[in-house]
BAKOL-357759 format. One line per field, with one value per residue (C-alpha): residue number from 1; residue in three letters; chain; x, y, z. Coordinates in pm, whole numbers, padded with zeros to 5 digits, always signed. Example, Ala and Ser with C-alpha at 12.3 -4.5 7.8 and 13.67 -1.06 7.14 Angstrom:
num: c(1, 2)
residu: c(ala, ser)
chaine: c(A, A)
east: c(+01230, +01367)
north: c(-00450, -00106)
up: c(+00780, +00714)
//
This chain:
num: c(1, 2, 3, 4, 5, 6, 7, 8, 9, 10, 11, 12, 13, 14, 15, 16, 17, 18, 19, 20, 21, 22, 23, 24, 25, 26, 27, 28, 29, 30, 31, 32, 33, 34, 35, 36, 37, 38, 39, 40, 41, 42, 43, 44, 45, 46, 47, 48, 49, 50, 51, 52, 53, 54, 55, 56, 57, 58, 59, 60, 61, 62, 63, 64, 65, 66, 67, 68, 69, 70, 71, 72, 73, 74, 75, 76, 77, 78, 79, 80, 81, 82, 83, 84, 85, 86, 87, 88, 89, 90, 91, 92, 93, 94, 95, 96, 97, 98, 99, 100, 101, 102, 103, 104, 105, 106, 107, 108, 109, 110, 111, 112, 113, 114, 115, 116, 117, 118, 119, 120, 121, 122, 123, 124, 125, 126, 127, 128, 129, 130, 131, 132, 133, 134, 135, 136, 137, 138, 139, 140, 141, 142, 143, 144, 145, 146, 147, 148, 149, 150, 151, 152, 153, 154, 155, 156, 157, 158, 159, 160, 161, 162, 163, 164, 165, 166, 167, 168, 169, 170, 171, 172, 173, 174, 175, 176, 177, 178, 179, 180, 181, 182, 183, 184, 185, 186, 187, 188, 189, 190, 191, 192, 193, 194, 195, 196, 197, 198, 199, 200, 201, 202, 203, 204, 205, 206, 207, 208, 209, 210, 211, 212, 213, 214, 215, 216, 217, 218, 219, 220, 221, 222, 223, 224, 225, 226, 227, 228, 229, 230, 231, 232, 233, 234, 235, 236, 237, 238, 239, 240, 241, 242, 243, 244, 245, 246, 247, 248, 249, 250, 251, 252, 253, 254, 255, 256, 257, 258, 259, 260, 261, 262, 263, 264, 265, 266, 267, 268, 269, 270, 271, 272, 273, 274, 275, 276, 277, 278, 279, 280, 281, 282, 283, 284, 285, 286, 287, 288, 289, 290, 291, 292, 293, 294, 295, 296, 297, 298, 299, 300, 301, 302, 303, 304, 305, 306, 307, 308, 309, 310, 311, 312, 313, 314, 315, 316, 317, 318, 319, 320, 321, 322, 323, 324, 325, 326, 327, 328, 329, 330, 331, 332, 333, 334, 335, 336, 337, 338, 339, 340, 341, 342, 343, 344, 345, 346, 347, 348, 349, 350, 351, 352, 353, 354, 355, 356, 357, 358, 359, 360, 361)
residu: c(met, lys, ser, ser, thr, ala, ile, ile, leu, ala, leu, ile, leu, ala, val, val, val, val, ala, val, leu, trp, gly, ala, ala, leu, ile, leu, thr, arg, asp, arg, gly, ser, ser, ala, ala, leu, ile, pro, thr, val, ala, gln, leu, pro, ser, val, thr, pro, thr, phe, thr, pro, thr, phe, thr, leu, thr, pro, thr, phe, thr, pro, thr, ala, thr, phe, thr, pro, thr, leu, thr, ala, thr, pro, thr, thr, thr, ser, thr, phe, thr, pro, thr, ser, thr, phe, thr, pro, thr, phe, thr, pro, thr, leu, thr, phe, thr, pro, glu, asn, thr, ala, thr, pro, thr, glu, thr, pro, thr, pro, thr, ile, thr, leu, thr, pro, pro, gly, pro, ser, ile, thr, ser, phe, thr, ala, asp, asn, tyr, thr, val, pro, ala, gly, gly, val, thr, val, leu, arg, trp, gln, gly, phe, gly, asp, thr, ala, val, leu, asp, gln, leu, asn, ala, gln, gly, gln, leu, gln, gln, ser, trp, ser, val, pro, ala, val, gly, ser, gln, ala, val, asn, ile, pro, leu, gly, gln, gly, leu, val, val, thr, tyr, arg, leu, thr, val, ile, leu, gln, gly, gln, pro, val, ser, gln, thr, leu, ala, ile, thr, val, thr, cys, gly, phe, asn, trp, phe, phe, gly, asp, gln, tyr, ala, ser, gly, ala, cys, pro, ala, asn, val, gly, ala, asn, gly, glu, gly, arg, phe, gln, gly, phe, asp, gly, gly, ile, met, ile, tyr, ala, ala, ala, ser, ser, gln, asn, phe, pro, gly, asn, gln, val, tyr, ile, leu, phe, tyr, gly, gly, asn, gln, trp, gln, ala, tyr, pro, asn, ala, gly, ser, ala, ala, ala, thr, gly, ser, pro, pro, ser, gly, arg, tyr, leu, pro, thr, asp, pro, ile, leu, ala, asn, ile, trp, glu, thr, gly, leu, tyr, asn, gly, gln, pro, val, lys, asn, ile, leu, gly, tyr, ser, ser, phe, ser, ser, ala, asp, ser, gly, trp, arg, thr, ile, gln, val, glu, ala, gly, gly, gly, val, val, tyr, ile, asp, gly, pro, ser, gly, gln, ile, tyr, arg, leu, gln, gly, gln, thr, ala, gly, leu, trp, ser, gln, val, lys)
chaine: c(A, A, A, A, A, A, A, A, A, A, A, A, A, A, A, A, A, A, A, A, A, A, A, A, A, A, A, A, A, A, A, A, A, A, A, A, A, A, A, A, A, A, A, A, A, A, A, A, A, A, A, A, A, A, A, A, A, A, A, A, A, A, A, A, A, A, A, A, A, A, A, A, A, A, A, A, A, A, A, A, A, A, A, A, A, A, A, A, A, A, A, A, A, A, A, A, A, A, A, A, A, A, A, A, A, A, A, A, A, A, A, A, A, A, A, A, A, A, A, A, A, A, A, A, A, A, A, A, A, A, A, A, A, A, A, A, A, A, A, A, A, A, A, A, A, A, A, A, A, A, A, A, A, A, A, A, A, A, A, A, A, A, A, A, A, A, A, A, A, A, A, A, A, A, A, A, A, A, A, A, A, A, A, A, A, A, A, A, A, A, A, A, A, A, A, A, A, A, A, A, A, A, A, A, A, A, A, A, A, A, A, A, A, A, A, A, A, A, A, A, A, A, A, A, A, A, A, A, A, A, A, A, A, A, A, A, A, A, A, A, A, A, A, A, A, A, A, A, A, A, A, A, A, A, A, A, A, A, A, A, A, A, A, A, A, A, A, A, A, A, A, A, A, A, A, A, A, A, A, A, A, A, A, A, A, A, A, A, A, A, A, A, A, A, A, A, A, A, A, A, A, A, A, A, A, A, A, A, A, A, A, A, A, A, A, A, A, A, A, A, A, A, A, A, A, A, A, A, A, A, A, A, A, A, A, A, A, A, A, A, A, A, A, A, A, A, A, A, A, A, A, A, A, A, A, A, A, A, A, A, A)
east: c(+08333, +08678, +08690, +08627, +08888, +09135, +09057, +09089, +09435, +09533, +09443, +09625, +09932, +09926, +09896, +10192, +10395, +10296, +10394, +10729, +10807, +10687, +10921, +11213, +11159, +11160, +11483, +11645, +11546, +11671, +12005, +12045, +12028, +12269, +12557, +12539, +12897, +13015, +12864, +12909, +12804, +12455, +12397, +12373, +12094, +11816, +11819, +11640, +11356, +11203, +11135, +10961, +10715, +10547, +10498, +10191, +09997, +09795, +09606, +09337, +09237, +09177, +08893, +08657, +08667, +08528, +08202, +08140, +08021, +07654, +07652, +07612, +07258, +07134, +07124, +06941, +06636, +06530, +06461, +06167, +05978, +05908, +05581, +05383, +05367, +05027, +04896, +04841, +04488, +04339, +04347, +04051, +03822, +03724, +03445, +03258, +03224, +02986, +02707, +02583, +02390, +02156, +02072, +01972, +01703, +01393, +01137, +00952, +00836, +00529, +00373, +00205, -00041, -00205, -00353, -00456, -00705, -00862, -01040, -01349, -01481, -01271, -01291, -00966, -01084, -01399, -01363, -01555, -01478, -01567, -01591, -01731, -02057, -02335, -02673, -02861, -02538, -02395, -02076, -01957, -01854, -01612, -01482, -01294, -01413, -01400, -01720, -02037, -02255, -02256, -02492, -02450, -02636, -02705, -02725, -02828, -02624, -02798, -02680, -03032, -03074, -03219, -03165, -03008, -02874, -02774, -02428, -02158, -01845, -01643, -01810, -01916, -02237, -02345, -02529, -02732, -02657, -02991, -03137, -03239, -03043, -02768, -02418, -02277, -02413, -02259, -02238, -02173, -02058, -02104, -01949, -02076, -01886, -02075, -02296, -02008, -02020, -01770, -01836, -01663, -01794, -01719, -01859, -01951, -01954, -02259, -02195, -02482, -02540, -02701, -02653, -02927, -03046, -03013, -02680, -02575, -02512, -02887, -03010, -02934, -02674, -02930, -02900, -03153, -03331, -03290, -03192, -03534, -03793, -03934, -04254, -04530, -04586, -04762, -04641, -04833, -04793, -05083, -05119, -05141, -04924, -04805, -04961, -04732, -04845, -04602, -04691, -04378, -04369, -04080, -04074, -04385, -04494, -04734, -04721, -05007, -05063, -05109, -04889, -05017, -04759, -04939, -04760, -04940, -04749, -04539, -04785, -04833, -05077, -05099, -05421, -05461, -05547, -05912, -05958, -06049, -06254, -06291, -06221, -06488, -06454, -06397, -06033, -05937, -05728, -05379, -05481, -05592, -05787, -05596, -05663, -05499, -05781, -05581, -05482, -05814, -06008, -05816, -05831, -06208, -06305, -06032, -06039, -05776, -05860, -06223, -06179, -06193, -05846, -05935, -06008, -05659, -05470, -05655, -05566, -05247, -05029, -04950, -05212, -05122, -04927, -04583, -04614, -04262, -04172, -04124, -03859, -03899, -03661, -03721, -03490, -03360, -03627, -03921, -04029, -03921, -03953, -03783, -03959, -03820, -03961, -03938, -03667, -03437, -03610, -03604, -03868, -03834, -04163, -04139, -04403, -04580, -04915, -04900, -04647, -04400, -04216, -03917, -03728, -03366, -03249)
north: c(+00086, +00169, +00506, +00349, +00090, +00364, +00544, +00240, +00157, +00519, +00492, +00171, +00310, +00613, +00404, +00195, +00502, +00648, +00315, +00308, +00664, +00607, +00300, +00486, +00768, +00530, +00375, +00705, +00816, +00480, +00509, +00870, +00767, +00487, +00645, +01027, +01031, +00833, +01028, +01398, +01466, +01365, +01733, +01763, +01507, +01764, +01827, +01496, +01579, +01847, +01577, +01364, +01625, +01744, +01378, +01307, +01585, +01445, +01237, +01506, +01449, +01085, +01166, +01315, +01003, +00799, +00988, +00863, +00524, +00621, +00581, +00207, +00255, +00408, +00092, -00148, +00077, -00013, -00370, -00259, -00152, -00502, -00463, -00435, -00817, -00741, -00735, -01107, -01013, -01043, -01419, -01370, -01286, -01654, -01563, -01416, -01768, -01826, -01599, -01869, -01992, -01697, -01806, -02151, -02024, -02254, -01966, -02077, -02411, -02263, -02111, -02428, -02416, -02100, -02278, -02585, -02426, -02102, -01879, -01838, -01881, -01780, -01762, -01853, -01775, -01664, -01640, -01657, -01837, -01518, -01169, -01010, -01183, -01072, -01011, -01342, -01543, -01789, -01797, -02030, -01911, -02107, -02076, -02221, -02148, -02277, -02301, -02500, -02352, -02089, -01860, -01714, -01400, -01197, -00828, -00570, -00243, -00078, -00349, -00483, -00866, -01035, -01404, -01632, -01993, -02218, -02365, -02559, -02389, -02531, -02554, -02394, -02258, -02175, -01839, -01672, -01295, -01128, -00905, -00545, -00507, -00286, -00327, -00470, -00771, -00852, -01184, -01214, -01532, -01568, -01846, -01932, -02115, -02158, -01866, -01632, -01509, -01373, -01246, -01169, -01019, -01030, -00822, -00937, -00683, -00718, -00654, -00549, -00733, -00417, -00047, +00208, +00407, +00738, +00657, +00402, +00663, +00766, +00413, +00380, +00108, -00133, -00324, -00314, -00635, -00549, -00288, -00124, -00023, +00286, +00358, +00615, +00830, +01143, +01383, +01671, +01836, +01956, +02163, +01845, +01592, +01445, +01225, +01002, +00766, +00487, +00244, +00029, -00263, -00410, -00718, -00711, -00365, -00438, -00115, +00087, +00248, +00598, +00658, +00936, +01074, +01269, +01542, +01492, +01202, +01125, +00846, +00706, +00470, +00299, +00310, +00096, +00285, +00293, +00483, +00833, +01081, +01461, +01643, +01871, +02180, +02559, +02619, +02972, +03204, +03060, +02710, +02431, +02103, +01804, +01783, +01450, +01189, +00924, +01151, +01320, +00993, +00907, +01266, +01268, +00915, +00789, +00754, +00749, +00650, +00700, +01061, +01187, +01207, +01550, +01683, +01590, +01694, +02019, +02198, +02216, +02511, +02377, +02394, +02059, +01735, +01650, +01363, +01241, +00890, +00760, +00507, +00266, +00033, -00214, -00271, -00637, -00800, -00634, -00407, -00075, +00107, +00407, +00642, +00943, +01295, +01520, +01748, +01455, +01399, +01043, +00923, +00610, +00446, +00180, -00082, -00259, -00089, +00175, +00301, +00586, +00782, +01011, +01211, +01088, +01308)
up: c(+02427, +02261, +02445, +02778, +02718, +02628, +02945, +03158, +02994, +03059, +03421, +03458, +03299, +03515, +03837, +03717, +03654, +03989, +04152, +03989, +04067, +04427, +04455, +04311, +04556, +04847, +04726, +04695, +05053, +05188, +05012, +05128, +05489, +05471, +05281, +05321, +05422, +05128, +04847, +04901, +04545, +04621, +04684, +04307, +04290, +04361, +03990, +03964, +04188, +03958, +03708, +03967, +04123, +03795, +03702, +03811, +03904, +03609, +03855, +03881, +03526, +03604, +03849, +03601, +03389, +03676, +03665, +03312, +03431, +03436, +03064, +03114, +03246, +02919, +02698, +02929, +02950, +02595, +02697, +02892, +02587, +02509, +02718, +02372, +02397, +02569, +02219, +02269, +02405, +02038, +02093, +02313, +02009, +01968, +02215, +01918, +01783, +02062, +01899, +01659, +01966, +01918, +01569, +01685, +01922, +01831, +01863, +01552, +01706, +01877, +01564, +01436, +01738, +01588, +01292, +01485, +01697, +01531, +01769, +01547, +01196, +00891, +00519, +00338, -00008, -00192, -00571, -00905, -01231, -01412, -01276, -01585, -01705, -01940, -01789, -01769, -01785, -01527, -01329, -01057, -00703, -00496, -00137, +00146, +00502, +00845, +01037, +01119, +00847, +00571, +00395, +00035, -00049, -00365, -00334, -00587, -00674, -00369, -00140, -00088, -00036, -00351, -00299, -00035, -00022, +00268, +00171, +00343, +00481, +00197, -00150, -00473, -00621, -00983, -00998, -01259, -01325, -01285, -01548, -01471, -01149, -01256, -01382, -01065, -00865, -00523, -00353, +00019, +00193, +00563, +00767, +01109, +01394, +01721, +01647, +01560, +01198, +00956, +00606, +00277, -00057, -00419, -00710, -01053, -01334, -01565, -01924, -02159, -02493, -02627, -02595, -02496, -02797, -02596, -02418, -02154, -01883, -01855, -01771, -01408, -01473, -01605, -01945, -02228, -02315, -02698, -02944, -02901, -03163, -03317, -03520, -03573, -03284, -03124, -02852, -02684, -02347, -02130, -01799, -01600, -01790, -02117, -02369, -02584, -02851, -02972, -03239, -03186, -02954, -02741, -02527, -02300, -02412, -02711, -02890, -03035, -02693, -02561, -02243, -02019, -01778, -01500, -01329, -00998, -00805, -01125, -01203, -01545, -01716, -02053, -02267, -02588, -02896, -02915, -03239, -03332, -03159, -03132, -02804, -02668, -02439, -02438, -02351, -02235, -02441, -02525, -02435, -02687, -02718, -02854, -03217, -03308, -03314, -03127, -02852, -02846, -02813, -02493, -02357, -02406, -02293, -02070, -01691, -01431, -01071, -01156, -01285, -01656, -01793, -01948, -01597, -01488, -01790, -01869, -02190, -02395, -02459, -02812, -03077, -03227, -03150, -03273, -03508, -03528, -03473, -03111, -03008, -02710, -02552, -02252, -01969, -01917, -01699, -01883, -01595, -01726, -02063, -02193, -02439, -02615, -02679, -02983, -02821, -02704, -02377, -02232, -01993, -01781, -01707, -01426, -01446, -01722, -01760, -01477, -01226, -01145, -01419, -01435, -01688, -01716, -01995)
//
């Protein structure tokens, strides 16, 4: 601003000077015309004119300064940069506060209708007071079901139906854990609604009060009825089967019996000790008659399915019987007995006086 003011003042001063000089020139010329005769010495005045002409040939320097005026347009342009006031748009963000309407959507309200009208029978729970029970013990089964009627079944370890009860859809039942049906007993609850059934099962582990004298793993998952018994015994093998005498008794096996295990059909039969007798016959070379009097008596006089026992058994490859003590142990329930042999063999005899047999060890 100071430089422009100085320029303007210089211009004004130059104009004033020019005007003064221009006025002076007019006066001189006027005076020259009116009194030329009176002042002859005016001819010396031209010396003045040189000072006038150079005066203000400066005026050309004045014109360039006039073009400097465009500098005034530079400063106003900065005011247009105030357009960033458009940042006021963030005040539109309150529209986000409208989103809570999504969280208020009452979609949960229809769900209660699912439990009000079940499409079919159901079992909410099926439990037992005890899941590990000794053979012969008792536990209580409890259940919550939805239906018209219900049935409670007892299954053995093979999944075969053993017993069944008609029960309500909601209730409880005390059950006796059976003997001699393995180490697992399964109970199955079936709830029925309008002829449509639904079932659920639970398993009870059966614990044994005694151990098998030959190892629990060889007893087909059953429990023994007692610790077993041992006593005087005889053992001899023949071409057609085995003869075992056991003096010991256990449960409903009275003892003092000869058990004959026939190879044909794996059948067995028990014979009470009938005293002493001698076996008769002429065995071929390398074969022998039974020499023990207890075994010889049954071999000589016993019958099986109407045939003489000696005809079924034939002769022995052993010249005499083993006379070591024999051990027997009865399975819980009394329908199976286990008898050992002199070399650690274990024979399982199913039945009480006759039936099927197998070697389990």
